[in-house]
N, C-alpha and C positions, 0 to 999 in steps of 0.2 A: 387285687383290684379287677383284673381282667375277668377272673372267674365270677366275681360278684356281678359285674356288668353283664356278662353273658347270661347268667342265671336270671337276672332281672329282665333282660330282653326276651328270654324264653317265656317268662311269666306274663309279660305284657302282650306278647304275640298270642298267647293262649286266651287272655282276656278279650282281645280284639276278635279272635276267631270264633269265640263262643259268647257273644254279647249277652244273650238272654240268660244262659247258665251263669255267667259271671255276675250279672245283675242280681239274680236270685241268691247267689252265693254270698255276695257282699251286702245284701240288704240289711242285715243286722248291724254291721259296721256303719253303713250309711245312716241308718236311723239314729244310732248312738251319737255319732259325731255331729249330725245335723242338730240334734237336741242340745248338745253342748254349746255349739257355736251360736245358735239362735237364742237360747235362754240366757247365756252369759252376755251376749251383745245387748239384749233388751234390758237385763237387770243392771248392767254397768251403765247403760245410757240413762236409766231411771235414777241410779244412785246419785249422780252429779246433779241431775235436775231436781230431785226431791230435796237434796241437801240445800240447794239454792233457795227453793221455795220456803222450806222450814226456817232457814236463817233469815230470810227477808220478812217472814211473819213474826217470829219470836225474837230473833237477834241472837248472835253468838254470845253476847255478854249480858243478856237480860233473862228474866224469867216471867212466867205467866201465872196469874191466879184466877181460877175459875170456880164456878159453883160445884162442879163435880170433878173428882179425881179421875184419872184414867182407869177404867175397869176392864177386866178381861172375860167376864161372864155375867149372865143375868143375875145370878145370886149376889155377886159383888155390887152390881148396880142397885139392887133392891135395898142394900144396906145404906146407900147414900141418896136414895131417891128424894128424901124429904129434907135435904140440905137447904138452909136458908139462902136467899138470893145474895149475890155480891152487890154491894151498894157503894155510893159515894162516901158513906161513913167508913166503910172498910178501907177505901183508898186513903182517906184522911188519917185513919189510925196508923196505917203503915208509914205514911209520910212523917207523922209526928214522932213515932217511936224510934226510928232508926237513923243514926248519923251516917250509916254506910250507903244510904240510898239518895240518889240525886234527882230522880223523877219517877212519877207514877202516872201512867196514862190509863184512864177509864174509857171504855168504848162499848157501844152496842150496835147491833146490826139488824136490818129488816129489809124486805123487798118493797119497793115503792114505785108508783107510777110517776114519771117525769114528762112534762109537756113543754114544748116551745112552739107557740102559735098553733099551726095545724099538725105538728108532728108530735107523736106520742111514743114513749117507750114503757113497756110493762115490766114489772118485776126487776127493776134495777137495784143491785145491791147497794143499799144506802147505809153508811156508817156514821154514827155520831161519836165524836171524839172530844176528850177534855183538852185543856190548854197545854198539857205536857206532850201532846201528840207530836209536836215539832221535833222532839228528841228521838222519836221512833218511826216517823212516817214512812221512811223508805221510798218516798216519791220525789223524783226530780221533776221539775216543772218544765213542760213544753213551752208554756207562756203564762204570764200572770204571776201570782204570788200565793203563798200559803195563808191560812187563816191566822190572824194575829191573836195574841193572848187577850187583848182587850175585847176583840170581837167575840172571842169564845166566852169570856167572863160575862159579857152582856147578852149572850144568847142571840146574837145577830143572825138574821136570815141570809146567810152567805153560804156559798157552796163552791167546792172544787170538783170538777168533772173529770172522770177518766177519759182517756184519749178516744176510745170508741164511742162513749156516751156523747161527747162533744161532736164527734164527726157525724153521728147519726142525726143529732138534733140540728146542727148548724151547717153541716157541709163545709163549703169554702168560706163561709162568713166568719168574722172574728167574734167569738162568743164572749169576750171580756166585757164586763159591766152590763151584759144583757140579763133580762129577767126570765127565769124558768119557773114553772110551778111543780112542786113536789107534794103529791097528795093534796093538790088544790091550794097550797100555800106558796106565795111568791118568795123566790130566793134570787139574790144577785150573784152572778158568776164572777168569782175572783181569779180563777186560773184553771188551766188544763194540765193534767199530769202527762209526763212522757209515756210513750207506748212501751208496755212491758211484754206484750205477746200473750200467747195462750198457755194454759196449764192443763194438760190432759184433755184437750179439746174444748176447754172453757176459757173464754176471754178473761184476762186479768185487767182489762181496760174498760170494762163496762161497770162503772160504779159512780157513786156520788159521796162526797165527804162534807159533813156539816158539823157545826158545834153541837156538843152533847145536849145542852139545854134546848136548842132548837129541835133536836131529835126527840126529846121528851115531849115537846109540844105536839109533835106529829103522832107519836106512837105510845105515849104514856110513860110514866116513870116506874112502873111496877115490874119491868123486866130485869132479869139479872144481867149485871155488867161483866165484862172481861177486863182484867187489869193486867197491864204489862209494866214491870218494875225494872228500873235501870240502876245498878249500883254505881257508886262513884268511880270505881275502876274494876276491871275484871278480876283482880286479885281478891277482892272482898265479896265476890258473888255468893260464896257459900255462907259467909257471915250475914250478908243481906237477906238471904233466904231464911236463915234462922231467926233473924230479927222480925221478918214479916210474919212468920209462923207465931212467934210470941205475941206480936201486936194483934193479930187476928184472934187468937185464942183469948187474949185478955179482953178485947173489944166485945167478943161474943160470950164472955163469961163461961168458958168451958172449964170443967174441972180436970184435975190431973189425970184421972182414969178415963176420961172421955176422948174418943178419937177426934181428929180434925174433921170439921164439917165443911171443908172446902178442898179444892184441888190445887196443886202447885207443881209446875214442871218447867224444865228448861228445854232448849232445842235439842240437847243431848238425849233427853228422855224420849222425845218424839223420834229421833234418829234410831235409838235403841229398839223401839217398837217396830219401826220400819225394817231394820236389819233382821229382827227376829222373824218377821214375815218372809223376807227373802231367803233367810236360812232354811225355812220350811220348804220353800220352792226348790232350793238346791238339794235338800234331802230327798224330795220326790224325784228330782232329776237324776240323782245318783242311782236310785232304784231302777228307773227306766233304762239308763245307760248300762248298768250292770247286766240286766236281763238281756238287753239287745246284744251286748258283747258276748255273753255266754252262748246265746243262740247262734250268733254269727261265727264265733270261734268253732263251735261244734260242726257247723256246715263246712267251714274252711278245712277242718281236719278230715272230714269225710271226702271232700273233693281232692285233697292232697293224697289220701289213701288210694282213691281211684286213679289219680295221676301216676302214683307209684306202680299200681297194677298194670296200667296201660303201657308204661315204659320199663317194664321188668327186663326185657331183652336189652334195651339201651343201657340200663344200669349194669347188667351182667357184662356187656361188652366193655364198658368203661373200667369195671373192676378187673376184667381179664387183661386189659391193656395197662394196668398198674395204678388205677385210681384207688386211693386209700378210703377207709371208712369215713375219715374226717372230710374228705372231698365230697363224697356222696351226701353226707349229712349237711354240709354247708350248702350244697346245690339245692336240696329240697327246702331247707330253711329259708334260703334267699328267695326262692319262688313263693313260699308261703307268706313271708313278710311283705314282698312286693305286692302280691295279690291283696293282702289285707290293707296295705297302705293306699292302694288305689281306691278302696272303699272309703278310707279316711279323707282323701282328696275330694272325692265326690261329695262326701258329707259336709266338708268345709264350704264348698261352693253352694250347696243347697241351703246350708245354715245361713250364709250371708244373704242369699236371695230371700229366704223366709223372713229374716229379721228386717230386711228392707221393705218387704211387702207389708208386714205388720206396722212398721213405722209410717208407711205411706197411707194406709187405710185407717189407722187409729192414731190417737194422740201420744202413744207410747214412743219415746225416743229410743234410738239404739246407738251403741258405740262398740266398734270392733276392738277386741283386746288381743294383741299379739300372743299373749300367753295361752289364750284359749285355742289358737291355731296350733301352737307347739304341743299343747296337751292332747288335742285331737289326733295329731299325727303320731305322737309318742304312744298313746293308748292303742291305736290300731296296729302299729308296728309291734308292740308288745303282745297283742292278741295273736298276730301272725307267728311270732316267735314261740309262744307258749303252745298254741294248738298245732303248730307245724312240727313240734319236737318229736311226737310219737311217729308220724309218717316218715320223718327223716331218719330216725333210728331204725325203723323197720326196713327202710330201703338200704341203709348201711349194712344191715345184718344179712342181706340176701347172699346166698351162695352163688358165685358167678357161673358155675357149671349148670346148676339147676335153672338159673335165670336165663341162660342162653338156650336151653332146651324149649322154653316157652316161645310161642309165636305171638 
């Protein structure tokens, strides 16, 4: 242990005495570990956040039906470009056919102008929802209440405002039962949703929710709807999806050899696509890290060879006084590992700083993972061990008599 600590002290003193040379020597390791820490921190931060957003939109035990399936290329999209719209008839067909389904929500969205007296908001995300939305809404109310089924069935001009929408229009005033205009049509405010915060820099609280029939009066009924389907329990999710496919194919009179002309997916589908994208980022990261480590390792090996040359007389003296080859090898390896690990520590610090800067300046969250720190230190220590092996063996093979002759 004493020999290890002494060798580490010598290496640290050398780093401190030759700061510029040490920085240039360790630059490859610093870049590699900085990349690992920063990218892993940002992706792990995004993982939890994206999962929460997707689950809040689709639901862990629900599935979505849309006009287009998820496509991965222009050629794939060209095949489904002419898919028919999703309509209320499709929602009714799914509800009629399956005993495994408890609710089907139809919704549509558009940007709308909302006014209250002399205040105006442009391009507010305005969603029209069917009566089953209460099973999917995902909105806790700050004040007021949800749209009732009877209000939805009668296409009443009532609205629930997002927290930011209400705050910008009403300020400290109580918005309940007040009248706002959406695209020039009067709507009575029933409630205000609780604040949800921002998603990647965009507010999740600037929206308006109205009955689907009222939405049709504003924007027309020719637009395709999105359906969210809830099975009676999570255990029958797969069966409910199969039922929905059969119901839609029968309703649309598709033949056995014809492909589905609609898209259907669960939250797991979206998460798989997201993870495929992050896996691609990790693949690029591995290439950058590997290249940086090889360059850094070669530089460290050259520096350690230079150290062996500079300390030839010292090594010869130690061997003349009884030091074994193993002792010399261990000394040089310890110095190489210590030197490389210093670069890893610097990379960890810079990675944390970079991830924090990105999180501060952009909507991308970050989360530091302890395993990424351990990985960074382990990799740099391994680089020091591998690339320090040749200089260490060369030092151990020095003839003490020849070594002592050199000045």
